[in-house]
C-alpha positions in Angstrom: 9.0 -22.0 26.6 6.7 -19.2 28.5 4.5 -17.8 26.0 2.8 -14.6 27.5 1.6 -12.2 25.1 2.4 -8.7 26.7 -1.4 -7.3 26.5 -1.0 -5.8 30.2 1.9 -3.5 28.8 0.6 -2.7 24.7 -2.5 -1.4 26.3 -0.7 0.9 29.6 1.0 3.1 26.7 -2.8 3.4 24.9 -1.2 5.7 22.1 0.9 4.9 18.5 1.4 6.4 15.4 0.6 4.0 11.7 2.5 4.2 9.0 1.2 3.5 5.5 4.7 3.5 3.2 5.3 2.0 -0.2 6.1 1.9 -3.8 1.9 2.8 -4.2 3.0 6.3 -2.4 4.3 7.7 -5.5 1.7 8.5 -6.8 -0.1 10.0 -4.2 -3.3 8.1 -4.5 -3.3 6.2 -1.5 -2.2 2.7 -0.9 -5.4 1.1 -2.9 -4.1 2.5 -6.5 -3.8 -0.6 -8.1 -6.8 -2.0 -7.6 -8.5 1.2 -8.4 -7.5 1.8 -11.5 -7.1 -2.1 -12.2 -3.2 -1.9 -13.2 -2.1 -4.6 -14.4 0.9 -6.6 -12.6 3.4 -6.4 -14.8 2.4 -2.8 -14.4 2.2 -2.4 -11.5 5.1 -4.2 -11.0 7.7 -1.0 -12.6 6.8 1.6 -9.4 8.8 -1.2 -7.8 12.1 -0.1 -9.9 11.5 3.9 -9.4 11.0 3.7 -5.5 14.1 5.5 -4.4 13.1 7.2 -1.6 16.2 10.2 -1.1 15.0 11.2 2.2 13.7 8.0 4.0 14.6 8.6 7.2 13.0 6.2 10.2 14.6 7.9 12.8 12.4 10.8 12.0 9.1 8.7 11.9 10.3 7.3 15.8 11.9 10.7 17.3 7.6 12.7 16.0 6.7 9.7 17.8 8.2 10.1 21.1 8.0 13.6 21.3 4.0 13.1 20.6 3.6 10.9 23.4 3.2 7.4 21.8 4.1 4.0 22.7 4.5 2.5 19.8 4.9 2.3 16.5 3.3 0.6 13.3 4.8 0.0 10.0 3.0 -1.3 7.2 5.8 -3.9 6.2 3.4 -5.5 2.8 0.3 -3.9 1.6 -2.2 -5.2 -0.5 -0.5 -5.2 -3.4 1.9 -7.5 -2.0 5.3 -5.2 -2.4 7.1 -6.3 0.7 9.6 -2.7 2.3 11.2 -6.1 3.9 13.9 -9.2 2.1 11.9 -12.7 1.0 12.7 -15.7 0.0 9.6 -16.3 -1.1 8.9 -13.1 -3.6 10.3 -11.6 -6.0 8.5 -8.1 -5.0 10.7 -6.5 -2.7 12.5 -3.2 -1.8 15.8 -5.0 -1.8 15.9 -6.8 -5.0 13.9 -4.5 -6.8 14.5 -0.8 -6.1 16.9 0.8 -6.3 18.7 1.2 -3.6 18.7 -2.7 -2.4 17.5 -1.6 1.1 15.8 -3.4 4.0 13.5 -1.1 5.4 11.1 -2.9 7.8 15.0 -3.2 9.6 15.9 0.1 9.9 12.4 1.4 11.3 12.8 -1.8 13.5 16.4 -0.2 15.0 15.1 3.4 15.4 12.1 1.7 17.1 14.7 0.3 19.7 17.2 3.5 19.7 13.7 6.7 20.9 12.6 3.1 23.1 9.2 2.4 21.1 7.9 -1.4 20.6 7.9 -2.1 17.2 5.0 -3.6 15.8 4.5 -4.1 11.5 1.4 -4.7 10.1 1.1 -7.8 7.5 -1.5 -7.9 4.5 -2.3 -11.8 4.4 -4.5 -10.5 0.5 -2.3 -10.0 -1.9 -4.0 -8.6 -6.0 -0.8 -9.6 -7.5 -3.1 -13.5 -7.6 -5.9 -14.3 -9.7 -6.3 -16.4 -6.3 -7.6 -14.7 -4.1 -10.5 -12.8 -6.4 -11.3 -17.0 -7.7 -10.6 -17.9 -4.4 -13.0 -21.0 -5.5 -12.2 -21.9 -8.7 -8.7 -21.0 -8.3 -6.9 -23.2 -5.6 -3.7 -23.2 -6.9 -3.4 -19.1 -6.5 -5.6 -19.1 -3.4 -3.2 -21.9 -1.5 0.3 -20.1 -3.1 -0.8 -16.7 -1.4 -1.4 -18.8 1.1 1.5 -20.6 1.8 3.4 -17.1 0.7 1.9 -15.6 4.1 2.6 -18.1 6.4 6.2 -17.7 4.6 6.8 -13.8 5.2 5.1 -13.5 8.5 7.5 -15.7 10.5 10.2 -14.0 8.0 9.2 -11.2 9.7 8.9 -12.4 12.9 12.4 -13.8 13.0 14.2 -12.0 10.9 14.6 -8.7 13.9 15.3 -9.1 16.7 12.0 -8.9 19.3 9.0 -7.3 17.5 5.8 -6.0 19.3 3.0 -5.9 17.9 2.0 -7.6 15.0 -1.1 -6.0 12.8 -2.6 -8.3 10.3 -4.8 -6.8 8.0 -6.8 -8.0 4.6 -9.0 -10.6 6.3 -11.9 -11.2 3.4 -12.1 -12.6 0.1 -12.1 -11.5 -3.3 -13.3 -7.7 -0.8 -16.8 -10.0 0.1 -16.8 -9.3 3.6 -19.3 -12.1 3.7 -16.3 -14.2 3.6 -14.9 -12.7 7.5 -17.0 -15.2 9.4 -16.5 -18.4 8.3 -14.6 -19.1 5.4 -11.5 -16.5 5.5 -10.9 -17.6 9.0 -11.2 -21.3 7.4 -8.7 -20.3 4.9 -6.1 -18.1 6.3 -5.5 -20.2 8.7 -5.3 -17.8 11.2 -4.5 -19.8 14.4 -2.2 -22.0 13.3 -0.2 -19.5 11.8 -0.2 -17.5 15.0 0.8 -20.4 17.5 4.3 -20.2 14.8 4.3 -17.0 15.5 3.9 -17.1 19.3 7.4 -20.1 18.9 9.6 -17.2 17.5 7.7 -14.2 19.7 6.8 -15.2 23.2 5.6 -12.2 24.1 4.6 -10.2 20.9 0.4 -9.0 20.4 -1.0 -9.6 17.8 -4.4 -8.3 16.2 -8.0 -9.6 14.9 -7.4 -9.8 11.3 -6.6 -13.0 10.4 -9.5 -15.3 11.2 -8.4 -16.0 15.1 -9.0 -13.5 17.9 -6.3 -13.0 19.3 -4.9 -10.6 21.9 -7.3 -7.5 21.0 -9.9 -6.1 18.4 -9.2 -2.9 15.9 -12.2 -0.6 15.2 -11.0 0.9 12.3 -12.5 4.4 12.1 -14.7 4.7 14.8 -14.5 4.5 18.1 -16.3 1.4 18.6 -15.6 -0.7 22.3 -16.5 -4.0 21.9 -19.2 -5.8 23.5 -17.1 -7.7 25.8 -16.2 -4.7 28.1 -12.7 -7.2 29.0 -11.5 -7.5 25.5 -8.5 -5.4 24.3 -9.5 -3.2 21.5 -7.1 0.0 19.7 -9.0 1.7 17.1 -7.3 2.8 14.0 -8.0 6.7 12.3 -5.8 8.6 10.1 -4.8 11.7 10.5 -4.1 12.5 6.7 -6.7 12.9 3.7 -6.1 8.8 3.1 -4.1 6.1 5.0 -1.7 6.1 2.5 0.4 9.4 0.8 -1.6 11.6 -0.8 -1.0 14.6 -3.2 -1.6 18.3 -3.0 -2.8 19.9 0.1 -3.7 18.2 2.4 -7.8 19.8 3.2 -8.6 17.0 5.3 -5.6 16.9 8.1 -7.0 16.3 11.6 -6.0 18.5 14.1 -4.4 17.9 17.1 -7.8 18.5 19.0 -8.7 15.8 17.0 -6.4 13.6 17.7 -6.5 14.4 21.6 -9.5 14.0 22.0 -10.3 10.6 19.9 -7.5 9.5 22.2 -9.5 10.8 25.5 -12.0 9.2 24.6 -10.7 5.5 23.8 -8.6 5.8 27.1 -12.5 6.8 28.1 -13.8 3.6 27.7 -10.3 1.0 28.0 -9.4 1.2 24.6 -5.7 2.4 22.4 -5.3 4.7 19.6 -3.5 4.1 16.6 -3.5 7.4 14.3 -2.1 7.0 11.0 0.0 8.8 8.4 0.9 8.4 5.2 4.1 8.9 4.4 5.1 11.2 1.5 7.1 9.7 -1.1 10.7 10.3 -0.4 10.0 8.8 3.4 9.0 11.6 5.4 6.2 12.3 7.8 4.5 15.2 6.3 5.4 19.0 7.7 1.8 19.6 8.5 1.8 16.0 10.3 4.4 16.7 12.3 3.3 20.4 14.1 0.0 18.2 14.8 1.8 15.3 16.2 3.7 18.0 18.6 1.5 20.2 19.9 -0.2 16.8 20.3 2.8 15.3 22.5 3.0 19.0 24.3 0.1 18.4 25.8 0.6 15.1 27.1 3.9 15.8 28.7 1.2 18.1 30.6 -2.1 15.8 30.8 -0.1 12.7 30.5 -0.8 11.3 33.5 -4.3 10.8 32.7 -4.1 8.6 29.7 -1.0 6.2 30.1 -1.6 2.7 31.8 -5.6 4.9 33.1 -9.0 3.5 31.6 -12.9 3.9 32.3 -14.6 5.1 35.8 -16.9 2.6 37.1 -19.6 5.0 38.5 -21.8 5.7 36.2 -22.4 4.3 32.2 -21.8 7.4 30.7 -17.2 8.0 30.4 -17.8 10.6 28.0 -14.1 12.9 29.2 -13.7 11.0 32.2 -10.5 8.5 31.9 -9.5 6.9 35.7 -6.0 5.4 36.9 -6.4 3.7 40.1 -8.0 6.1 43.0 -7.8 9.2 40.7 -10.3 10.3 38.0 -9.9 12.6 35.5 -12.4 15.1 33.3 -11.1 16.5 29.8 -13.2 19.9 29.3 -13.9 19.6 25.4 -15.7 22.7 26.3 -15.1 25.8 28.1 -17.8 27.5 30.8 -18.1 31.2 30.5 -19.2 31.5 33.8 -16.5 29.4 35.1 -18.6 26.5 37.1 -18.3 22.8 36.3 -21.6 21.6 38.1 -21.4 17.5 38.4 -24.9 16.3 39.1 -26.5 13.3 40.6 -23.1 12.3 42.2 -22.7 10.6 46.0 -19.1 12.1 46.5 -17.2 14.1 48.3 -14.4 15.2 46.8 -10.7 15.0 48.6 -8.9 16.5 46.3 -9.1 18.3 43.2 -6.4 20.6 41.4 -5.6 20.9 37.6 -2.3 19.9 35.5 0.6 21.8 34.6 -1.2 25.2 37.1 -1.1 25.9 40.5 -4.3 27.2 41.1 -6.3 26.6 44.0 -10.2 25.7 42.4 -13.5 26.1 45.3 -15.1 23.0 46.2 -19.4 23.4 46.7 -22.3 20.9 47.1 -25.6 21.7 46.1 -28.8 20.5 45.6 -29.7 17.9 43.2 -26.7 16.5 44.6 -24.7 18.8 42.7 -21.0 18.9 42.5 -19.9 22.9 42.1 -16.4 23.4 40.3 -16.2 26.7 40.3 -13.1 30.0 40.5 -11.8 28.1 37.0 -9.2 29.8 35.4 -9.9 31.9 31.7 -8.1 29.3 29.6 -6.1 25.8 29.9 -3.0 25.6 31.5 -2.1 24.0 27.1 -4.7 24.0 24.7 -6.7 22.9 24.1 -8.6 21.0 26.7 -8.2 21.5 30.7 -7.8 18.1 32.8 -9.3 17.8 36.1 -7.6 15.8 38.5 -9.7 14.5 40.8 -9.4 12.5 44.1 -12.7 11.5 45.9 -13.3 10.3 49.9 -14.8 7.1 48.6 -15.4 5.8 45.2 -17.9 7.4 43.9 -21.6 7.1 42.9 -24.5 8.0 40.6 -27.8 9.2 42.4 -30.7 6.9 40.0 -33.3 10.0 40.1 -37.3 8.4 40.7 -39.0 7.5 37.9 -42.0 7.8 39.1 -40.8 11.7 39.2 -37.4 12.7 36.6 -38.7 16.8 37.5 -37.5 16.5 41.4 -34.9 18.3 40.3 -36.9 21.0 39.0 -37.3 22.0 43.0 -34.3 20.7 44.0 -35.1 17.2 45.0 -33.6 14.9 42.9 
């Protein structure tokens, strides 16, 4: 069997939609509600019996993601509460066995991904609060081992029941919520490498994240754009664009703007990373209207500027990658602020511009070269073709280089001698 994770294709895609949804969504208090309120397992299980999302429509999710310019989705097949959105032979706490509709929501989600040409990703939490052994893993070894067996069995069920799955997204490595276990104890406990080897035999092209104690294929910084120290290591930043990861009731005063989402996407790509943006799905199975509007705006911008994102990565002529992306010999600069004088100046650049344009516009720009190795771009329009950001598409005559200032005379630029 040719086991070859499609990490190149995954990193080319750059942009995905994260979906947190489960029986906890009914409370509008986020996905950690069971633990935060210390709800006993038997009482919490009643949520499964009332979980009947009347408006569940994975095609709406997929259509919205597609129109937003996303290339893949990741759904929480099971979160830390142990409730499964799929049928499982090793658990009765599932939507198929406990909920009124007896539906396999994972199956319907995967089908929608395929219909809209999106890669299908599944999130799976290895930890399960319902097992006392999760918290007392040193003393209640039988419960802890039962939890691990459930994890391995359910992951293999997911990998063998729905055809091709493109992304496996683990979460919950730590034991007893102790991050101090992440380095040694948790990886040894979960036996992630052993499980992932079995996964790859079922899904030879799948890409797997690093949250089961096995480095696998890519890193997953959460809530912040933090590239790995190893600049060759694939990575994906996940952030939520709503109040929390799971659904919260009431007006979402913390919702991200389309400008914020686009800037995060650019910043990830500028450091060779992907961006997975989360939406908490409503109790009845829909994406919130505000999130749909925001993602529509993101998609409109990407229709014009997507060439600077998909398959693009970091620049090579300076350590500061801020606002820059590159695809082969084409460089893109994204203007997060707008100069009132209609000029953009790149100082300390040893380069000549062969071609420069603005995606979405036929406006001709003027290029001049000035002292201190400045490249001066002028005649910029009064507004970008589409808000929020204007993109400069630049082809240089030869690879650009950054000029290093004289360490013995940092003030040389004051007289034009930098």
